[in-house]
N, CA, C and O atoms as CSV, one atom per row, in Angstrom:
chain,resi,resn,atom,element,x,y,z
A,1,ASP,N,N,0.778,-0.851,0.063
A,1,ASP,CA,C,0.390,0.852,-0.009
A,1,ASP,C,C,1.015,1.444,-0.178
A,1,ASP,O,O,1.346,2.078,0.824
A,2,ASP,N,N,1.629,1.753,-1.263
A,2,ASP,CA,C,2.254,2.855,-1.630
A,2,ASP,C,C,2.056,4.673,-0.655
A,2,ASP,O,O,2.847,5.583,-0.406
A,3,GLU,N,N,0.649,4.450,-0.390
A,3,GLU,CA,C,0.007,5.834,0.403
A,3,GLU,C,C,-0.060,5.349,1.352
A,3,GLU,O,O,0.363,6.161,2.175
A,4,LEU,N,N,-0.432,4.185,1.978
A,4,LEU,CA,C,-0.021,4.196,3.577
A,4,LEU,C,C,1.299,4.431,4.310
A,4,LEU,O,O,1.532,5.136,5.291
A,5,VAL,N,N,2.255,3.509,3.439
A,5,VAL,CA,C,3.894,3.005,3.417
A,5,VAL,C,C,4.271,5.249,3.569
A,5,VAL,O,O,4.993,5.616,4.495
A,6,ALA,N,N,3.845,6.028,2.863
A,6,ALA,CA,C,4.176,7.381,2.960
A,6,ALA,C,C,3.885,7.621,3.640
A,6,ALA,O,O,4.707,8.180,4.367
A,7,ARG,N,N,2.565,7.501,4.135
A,7,ARG,CA,C,1.845,7.611,5.402
A,7,ARG,C,C,2.760,7.805,6.600
A,7,ARG,O,O,3.016,8.783,7.302
A,8,THR,N,N,3.123,6.667,6.593
A,8,THR,CA,C,3.743,6.005,8.091
A,8,THR,C,C,5.305,6.910,8.021
A,8,THR,O,O,5.712,7.512,9.015
A,9,ALA,N,N,5.947,6.895,6.921
A,9,ALA,CA,C,7.124,7.135,6.626
A,9,ALA,C,C,7.018,8.795,7.585
A,9,ALA,O,O,7.937,9.300,8.231
A,10,VAL,N,N,5.312,9.472,7.358
A,10,VAL,CA,C,5.255,11.532,7.625
A,10,VAL,C,C,5.286,11.210,9.041
A,10,VAL,O,O,5.914,11.849,9.885
A,11,GLU,N,N,4.480,10.050,9.280
A,11,GLU,CA,C,3.871,10.464,10.674
A,11,GLU,C,C,5.357,10.078,11.085
A,11,GLU,O,O,5.943,11.082,11.490
A,12,HIS,N,N,5.880,9.326,11.099
A,12,HIS,CA,C,8.070,9.020,11.961
A,12,HIS,C,C,8.076,10.121,12.014
A,12,HIS,O,O,8.053,10.863,12.997
A,13,LEU,N,N,8.111,10.352,10.882
A,13,LEU,CA,C,9.787,12.094,10.963
A,13,LEU,C,C,8.577,12.905,12.224
A,13,LEU,O,O,8.801,12.994,13.431
A,14,LEU,N,N,7.518,13.331,11.611
A,14,LEU,CA,C,6.474,14.117,12.792
A,14,LEU,C,C,6.859,14.177,14.018
A,14,LEU,O,O,7.371,15.151,14.568
A,15,GLU,N,N,6.520,12.673,14.687
A,15,GLU,CA,C,6.689,12.163,15.875
A,15,GLU,C,C,8.370,12.358,16.594
A,15,GLU,O,O,8.689,12.319,17.782
A,16,LEU,N,N,9.305,12.590,15.274
A,16,LEU,CA,C,10.114,12.158,15.743
A,16,LEU,C,C,10.340,13.963,15.754
A,16,LEU,O,O,11.523,14.188,15.496
A,17,GLY,N,N,9.712,15.006,15.930
A,17,GLY,CA,C,9.303,16.724,15.241
A,17,GLY,C,C,9.587,17.465,15.114
A,17,GLY,O,O,9.552,18.551,15.693
A,18,HIS,N,N,10.542,16.513,13.041
A,18,HIS,CA,C,10.423,16.767,12.449
A,18,HIS,C,C,9.169,17.850,11.406
A,18,HIS,O,O,8.057,17.326,11.341
A,19,ARG,N,N,9.319,19.378,10.570
A,19,ARG,CA,C,8.390,19.645,10.656
A,19,ARG,C,C,9.081,20.273,8.692
A,19,ARG,O,O,8.313,20.625,7.797
A,20,ARG,N,N,10.537,20.225,8.576
A,20,ARG,CA,C,10.294,20.327,6.848
A,20,ARG,C,C,10.421,18.730,6.225
A,20,ARG,O,O,11.472,18.113,6.050
A,21,ILE,N,N,9.684,18.479,6.077
A,21,ILE,CA,C,9.517,17.067,5.259
A,21,ILE,C,C,9.655,16.883,3.582
A,21,ILE,O,O,8.645,17.141,2.927
A,22,ALA,N,N,10.862,16.450,2.875
A,22,ALA,CA,C,11.012,16.628,2.306
A,22,ALA,C,C,10.217,15.004,1.096
A,22,ALA,O,O,10.237,13.823,1.441
A,23,TYR,N,N,9.709,15.482,-0.065
A,23,TYR,CA,C,9.222,13.693,-0.731
A,23,TYR,C,C,10.707,13.921,-1.984
A,23,TYR,O,O,11.081,14.915,-2.606
A,24,VAL,N,N,11.187,12.611,-1.935
A,24,VAL,CA,C,11.821,12.859,-3.525
A,24,VAL,C,C,11.266,11.061,-3.736
A,24,VAL,O,O,11.699,9.996,-3.297
A,25,GLY,N,N,9.837,11.530,-4.846
A,25,GLY,CA,C,10.705,10.280,-6.518
A,25,GLY,C,C,9.787,10.810,-6.709
A,25,GLY,O,O,9.345,11.783,-6.099
A,26,MET,N,N,9.175,10.047,-7.927
A,26,MET,CA,C,8.462,10.399,-9.436
A,26,MET,C,C,7.147,11.801,-8.877
A,26,MET,O,O,6.376,11.893,-7.922
A,27,LEU,N,N,7.506,12.780,-10.199
A,27,LEU,CA,C,6.176,14.171,-9.440
A,27,LEU,C,C,5.727,14.393,-10.980
A,27,LEU,O,O,4.608,14.738,-11.360
A,28,ASN,N,N,6.905,14.106,-11.804
A,28,ASN,CA,C,6.553,14.938,-13.927
A,28,ASN,C,C,4.839,13.987,-13.564
A,28,ASN,O,O,4.677,13.036,-12.800
A,29,ASP,N,N,4.059,14.518,-14.215
A,29,ASP,CA,C,3.016,13.903,-15.069
A,29,ASP,C,C,2.499,13.529,-15.654
A,29,ASP,O,O,1.293,13.555,-15.899
A,30,ALA,N,N,4.073,12.655,-16.381
A,30,ALA,CA,C,3.453,11.738,-16.645
A,30,ALA,C,C,3.570,10.255,-16.041
A,30,ALA,O,O,3.071,9.338,-16.693
A,31,SER,N,N,4.315,9.937,-14.620
A,31,SER,CA,C,3.932,9.258,-14.020
A,31,SER,C,C,3.921,9.644,-12.511
A,31,SER,O,O,4.449,9.383,-11.430
A,32,LEU,N,N,2.791,10.596,-13.245
A,32,LEU,CA,C,1.914,10.860,-11.944
A,32,LEU,C,C,0.607,10.159,-12.372
A,32,LEU,O,O,-0.319,10.232,-11.564
A,33,SER,N,N,0.407,9.526,-13.467
A,33,SER,CA,C,-0.736,8.353,-14.221
A,33,SER,C,C,-0.362,7.130,-14.060
A,33,SER,O,O,-1.207,6.353,-14.504
A,34,LEU,N,N,0.824,6.471,-13.476
A,34,LEU,CA,C,0.663,5.038,-12.695
A,34,LEU,C,C,0.766,5.611,-10.679
A,34,LEU,O,O,1.110,6.306,-9.723
A,35,ALA,N,N,0.213,4.703,-11.243
A,35,ALA,CA,C,-0.948,4.506,-9.519
A,35,ALA,C,C,0.153,4.363,-7.429
A,35,ALA,O,O,-0.208,4.617,-6.280
A,36,PRO,N,N,1.580,3.796,-8.106
A,36,PRO,CA,C,2.085,4.153,-6.718
A,36,PRO,C,C,2.983,4.977,-6.767
A,36,PRO,O,O,3.627,4.956,-5.718
A,37,PRO,N,N,3.699,6.405,-8.174
A,37,PRO,CA,C,4.060,7.550,-7.306
A,37,PRO,C,C,2.661,8.358,-7.411
A,37,PRO,O,O,2.579,9.304,-6.627
A,38,ARG,N,N,1.802,8.186,-8.064
A,38,ARG,CA,C,0.586,8.784,-7.302
A,38,ARG,C,C,0.215,9.357,-5.630
A,38,ARG,O,O,0.062,10.379,-4.962
A,39,ALA,N,N,0.206,7.272,-5.528
A,39,ALA,CA,C,-0.754,7.081,-3.937
A,39,ALA,C,C,0.882,7.335,-3.332
A,39,ALA,O,O,0.625,7.238,-2.132
A,40,ARG,N,N,2.143,7.553,-3.380
A,40,ARG,CA,C,2.654,8.092,-2.690
A,40,ARG,C,C,2.768,8.958,-2.189
A,40,ARG,O,O,2.777,9.007,-0.959
A,41,ALA,N,N,2.936,10.270,-3.173
A,41,ALA,CA,C,2.835,11.336,-3.390
A,41,ALA,C,C,1.582,12.041,-2.564
A,41,ALA,O,O,1.735,12.901,-1.697
A,42,ARG,N,N,0.161,11.440,-3.062
A,42,ARG,CA,C,-1.133,11.813,-1.483
A,42,ARG,C,C,-0.764,11.225,-0.723
A,42,ARG,O,O,-1.483,11.736,0.135
A,43,GLY,N,N,0.174,10.005,0.196
A,43,GLY,CA,C,-0.274,9.886,1.078
A,43,GLY,C,C,0.655,10.880,1.605
A,43,GLY,O,O,0.089,11.461,2.530
A,44,TYR,N,N,2.434,11.557,1.325
A,44,TYR,CA,C,2.914,12.535,1.943
A,44,TYR,C,C,2.250,13.618,2.061
A,44,TYR,O,O,2.254,14.286,3.095
A,45,ARG,N,N,1.469,13.977,0.798
A,45,ARG,CA,C,1.192,15.462,1.195
A,45,ARG,C,C,-0.092,15.462,2.587
A,45,ARG,O,O,-0.402,16.062,3.616
A,46,ASP,N,N,-0.369,14.673,1.977
A,46,ASP,CA,C,-2.066,14.217,2.563
A,46,ASP,C,C,-1.805,14.544,4.197
A,46,ASP,O,O,-2.375,15.452,4.801
A,47,THR,N,N,-0.301,13.120,5.098
A,47,THR,CA,C,-0.501,13.869,6.267
A,47,THR,C,C,0.559,14.577,6.783
A,47,THR,O,O,1.046,14.297,7.879
A,48,LEU,N,N,1.158,15.922,5.734
A,48,LEU,CA,C,1.543,17.141,5.956
A,48,LEU,C,C,0.345,17.534,6.404
A,48,LEU,O,O,0.266,17.882,7.582
A,49,ARG,N,N,-0.715,17.557,5.644
A,49,ARG,CA,C,-2.603,18.167,5.444
A,49,ARG,C,C,-2.523,18.567,7.314
A,49,ARG,O,O,-2.359,19.462,8.142
A,50,ASP,N,N,-2.840,16.796,7.065
A,50,ASP,CA,C,-4.125,16.902,8.336
A,50,ASP,C,C,-2.268,17.527,9.713
A,50,ASP,O,O,-2.312,18.468,10.505
A,51,ALA,N,N,-1.720,17.123,9.611
A,51,ALA,CA,C,-0.768,17.548,10.897
A,51,ALA,C,C,-0.610,18.875,10.985
A,51,ALA,O,O,-0.055,19.270,12.010
A,52,GLY,N,N,-1.147,20.166,9.709
A,52,GLY,CA,C,-1.239,21.458,10.010
A,52,GLY,C,C,-0.127,22.457,9.184
A,52,GLY,O,O,0.088,23.669,9.183
A,53,ILE,N,N,0.575,21.046,8.342
A,53,ILE,CA,C,1.533,21.885,7.440
A,53,ILE,C,C,1.324,21.857,5.947
A,53,ILE,O,O,1.060,21.051,5.054
A,54,GLU,N,N,1.627,23.418,6.160
A,54,GLU,CA,C,1.377,24.164,4.148
A,54,GLU,C,C,2.578,22.624,3.389
A,54,GLU,O,O,3.397,21.739,3.637
A,55,GLN,N,N,2.008,23.123,2.670
A,55,GLN,CA,C,2.717,22.446,1.118
A,55,GLN,C,C,4.086,22.939,1.102
A,55,GLN,O,O,4.250,24.099,1.480
A,56,ASP,N,N,4.951,22.360,0.784
A,56,ASP,CA,C,6.024,23.438,0.223
A,56,ASP,C,C,6.749,22.971,-1.541
A,56,ASP,O,O,7.528,22.046,-1.305
A,57,PRO,N,N,6.759,23.215,-2.828
A,57,PRO,CA,C,7.111,22.738,-3.761
A,57,PRO,C,C,8.221,22.190,-3.392
A,57,PRO,O,O,8.526,20.999,-3.467
A,58,ASP,N,N,9.217,23.617,-2.734
A,58,ASP,CA,C,10.652,23.303,-2.172
A,58,ASP,C,C,11.210,22.296,-2.577
A,58,ASP,O,O,11.945,21.973,-3.510
A,59,LEU,N,N,10.470,21.589,-1.229
A,59,LEU,CA,C,10.319,20.525,-0.539
A,59,LEU,C,C,10.034,19.105,-0.927
A,59,LEU,O,O,9.928,18.113,-0.205
A,60,GLU,N,N,9.890,19.276,-2.763
A,60,GLU,CA,C,9.142,18.359,-3.236
A,60,GLU,C,C,10.420,17.999,-4.040
A,60,GLU,O,O,11.007,19.065,-4.227
A,61,LEU,N,N,11.165,16.907,-4.638
A,61,LEU,CA,C,11.709,16.970,-5.355
A,61,LEU,C,C,11.795,15.267,-6.330
A,61,LEU,O,O,11.406,14.145,-6.003
A,62,GLU,N,N,12.451,15.750,-7.532
A,62,GLU,CA,C,12.268,14.617,-8.662
A,62,GLU,C,C,13.506,13.737,-8.110
A,62,GLU,O,O,14.599,14.157,-7.730
A,63,GLY,N,N,12.929,12.078,-8.182
A,63,GLY,CA,C,14.210,12.059,-8.043
A,63,GLY,C,C,14.199,10.226,-8.837
A,63,GLY,O,O,15.229,9.560,-8.946
A,64,GLY,N,N,12.799,9.738,-9.289
A,64,GLY,CA,C,11.871,8.765,-9.896
A,64,GLY,C,C,12.861,7.473,-8.718
A,64,GLY,O,O,13.195,7.522,-7.534
A,65,PHE,N,N,13.047,6.357,-9.904
A,65,PHE,CA,C,12.852,5.506,-8.892
A,65,PHE,C,C,14.209,4.709,-9.070
A,65,PHE,O,O,14.265,3.492,-9.242
A,66,THR,N,N,15.276,5.550,-9.007
A,66,THR,CA,C,16.716,4.895,-9.359
A,66,THR,C,C,18.005,5.691,-7.752
A,66,THR,O,O,18.018,6.727,-7.087
A,67,LEU,N,N,18.597,4.803,-7.804
A,67,LEU,CA,C,19.617,5.553,-6.526
A,67,LEU,C,C,20.654,6.491,-6.828
A,67,LEU,O,O,21.594,6.831,-6.110
A,68,GLU,N,N,20.235,7.026,-8.484
A,68,GLU,CA,C,20.911,7.672,-8.897
A,68,GLU,C,C,20.089,8.807,-8.844
A,68,GLU,O,O,20.722,9.815,-8.532
A,69,GLY,N,N,18.837,8.992,-9.054
A,69,GLY,CA,C,17.802,10.198,-9.294
A,69,GLY,C,C,17.741,10.305,-7.227
A,69,GLY,O,O,18.283,11.409,-7.173
A,70,GLY,N,N,17.591,10.098,-6.351
A,70,GLY,CA,C,17.097,9.765,-4.949
A,70,GLY,C,C,18.204,10.169,-4.553
A,70,GLY,O,O,18.059,10.571,-3.398
A,71,THR,N,N,19.867,10.349,-5.095
A,71,THR,CA,C,20.912,11.249,-4.989
A,71,THR,C,C,21.069,12.106,-5.115
A,71,THR,O,O,21.687,12.771,-4.284
A,72,SER,N,N,20.490,12.717,-6.492
A,72,SER,CA,C,20.565,13.940,-7.255
A,72,SER,C,C,19.494,14.928,-6.572
A,72,SER,O,O,19.522,16.141,-6.361
A,73,ALA,N,N,18.969,14.378,-6.427
A,73,ALA,CA,C,17.732,14.659,-5.471
A,73,ALA,C,C,18.599,15.065,-4.345
A,73,ALA,O,O,18.100,15.409,-3.273
């Protein structure tokens, strides 16, 4: 469950006191037509919203599904 995994990760970081939490994943329109990237982004954004944290586009980074992409982001 990609949405639940993203939500769980963000909730964990929030419990540790973090408030500026980045999302590294697939963000372009083509990838967001695929279920996993769309669900992960939704879980990330919804969890921030539920915690009263405004979404910051500067903290959403394109990293694709590769180690190189994540490292670059």
